[in-house]
C-alpha positions as CSV (number, residue, x, y, z in Angstrom):
1,M,28.4,-49.6,17.9
2,A,28.3,-53.0,17.7
3,K,27.3,-54.8,21.2
4,F,28.7,-58.2,22.5
5,S,28.2,-60.3,25.2
6,L,30.7,-60.6,27.9
7,S,30.6,-64.6,27.2
8,K,31.3,-64.1,23.5
9,A,33.7,-61.2,24.2
10,L,35.7,-63.7,26.1
11,L,35.7,-66.6,23.5
12,H,37.1,-64.0,20.7
13,R,40.4,-62.9,22.5
14,P,42.5,-60.6,20.6
15,Q,45.3,-62.4,19.0
16,I,49.0,-60.9,19.9
17,D,52.0,-61.9,18.3
18,E,54.2,-61.9,21.8
19,A,57.4,-62.9,19.4
20,K,56.7,-59.9,17.1
21,L,55.9,-57.6,20.2
22,D,59.5,-58.8,22.0
23,A,61.7,-58.4,18.9
24,T,60.0,-54.8,18.3
25,T,63.1,-52.1,19.4
26,E,62.8,-48.7,20.3
27,D,63.9,-47.5,17.3
28,D,61.6,-49.8,15.0
29,I,58.6,-47.5,17.4
30,R,60.4,-44.2,16.8
31,A,60.4,-45.3,13.1
32,Y,56.4,-45.9,13.6
33,Q,55.9,-42.7,15.5
34,E,57.7,-40.8,12.0
35,E,55.4,-42.8,9.8
36,D,52.4,-41.7,11.4
37,G,53.2,-38.3,11.5
38,F,54.2,-37.6,15.3
39,D,57.6,-35.8,16.3
40,P,59.1,-38.9,18.7
41,D,61.4,-35.7,20.3
42,C,58.2,-33.2,20.6
43,E,57.2,-33.0,24.6
44,P,53.9,-33.8,25.2
45,T,51.6,-30.9,25.3
46,A,49.7,-30.3,28.2
47,V,46.3,-32.3,28.7
48,R,43.6,-30.1,30.1
49,V,41.2,-31.4,32.4
50,V,37.5,-30.5,32.1
51,P,35.4,-31.5,35.1
52,G,32.3,-33.3,35.0
53,P,29.1,-31.8,35.4
54,R,28.2,-34.2,37.8
55,D,31.5,-33.7,39.9
56,V,31.0,-29.7,39.7
57,R,27.0,-29.8,40.6
58,V,27.8,-32.3,43.6
59,R,30.8,-30.4,44.5
60,L,28.3,-27.2,44.6
61,G,26.1,-29.0,46.7
62,L,23.2,-28.2,43.9
63,T,20.5,-30.7,42.5
64,Q,20.0,-31.4,39.1
65,K,17.1,-28.6,38.9
66,E,19.1,-25.9,40.7
67,F,21.9,-26.4,38.5
68,A,20.4,-26.4,35.3
69,E,18.6,-23.1,36.4
70,A,21.8,-21.7,37.7
71,L,23.2,-22.4,34.2
72,H,20.2,-21.2,32.4
73,I,20.0,-24.7,30.7
74,P,17.3,-27.3,30.5
75,L,17.1,-29.6,33.2
76,S,17.3,-32.6,30.4
77,T,20.7,-31.1,29.1
78,V,22.1,-32.1,32.9
79,R,20.5,-35.5,33.1
80,N,21.7,-36.0,29.6
81,W,25.2,-35.2,30.5
82,E,25.1,-37.1,33.8
83,Q,24.3,-39.9,32.4
84,G,26.2,-40.2,29.4
85,R,23.5,-39.8,26.8
86,T,25.3,-36.7,25.8
87,V,28.6,-34.6,26.0
88,P,29.0,-31.1,26.9
89,D,30.1,-29.4,23.8
90,A,33.1,-27.0,23.6
91,P,31.0,-23.8,25.3
92,A,29.7,-25.8,27.5
93,R,32.9,-27.4,28.8
94,A,34.4,-24.1,28.7
95,L,31.4,-22.8,31.2
96,L,31.9,-25.9,33.5
97,T,35.3,-25.1,33.8
98,V,34.6,-21.5,34.9
99,V,31.9,-22.6,37.3
100,A,34.4,-25.5,38.8
101,R,37.0,-22.7,39.4
102,E,35.1,-19.4,40.2
103,P,31.6,-20.5,41.2
104,E,30.7,-17.4,42.6
105,A,32.2,-15.4,39.7
106,A,30.5,-17.3,37.1
107,F,27.0,-17.5,38.6
108,A,27.2,-14.0,39.4
109,A,27.8,-13.5,35.6
110,L,24.9,-15.6,35.0
111,G,22.8,-13.6,37.5
112,S,22.5,-16.3,39.8
113,V,23.2,-15.5,43.6
114,V,24.7,-17.3,46.3
115,V,22.8,-18.4,49.3
116,P,24.2,-18.3,52.6
117,E,26.2,-20.4,54.3
118,E,24.0,-21.5,57.2
119,T,21.3,-22.0,54.7
120,N,22.8,-24.8,53.0
121,G,25.9,-25.9,54.6
122,G,28.1,-24.2,52.2
123,T,28.2,-21.4,49.9
124,A,26.0,-22.8,46.9
125,P,24.8,-20.8,44.3
126,V,21.2,-20.8,43.4
127,P,19.3,-19.4,40.6
128,S,17.8,-15.7,41.4
129,R,14.1,-15.5,41.2
């Protein structure tokens, strides 16, 4: 990926043809969509929002180490996800979605236990020993 300094990026502003933009009609846009293989009359499909690993972990009140152990994955994987070095693959995204929606069931299925509320200020799963 190319890297630019802010000053260099500011020097090379994009060239926008304002007249062409203003002259573009809805019919033109529709024609462009059809050229690109999109059906302009089709309703947009639903978007599935996958929770971020850090958001799930923080909401559960777990450290990175506890979260990794509870999911049975390497600590480095959790760190890489949270620091943006890597992104969860499809199975990991599915797991994160399940953990975000039903943490007790997910961690029970993974063999983790739930720490009583008075122990950690909430019901947060931790790895079983």
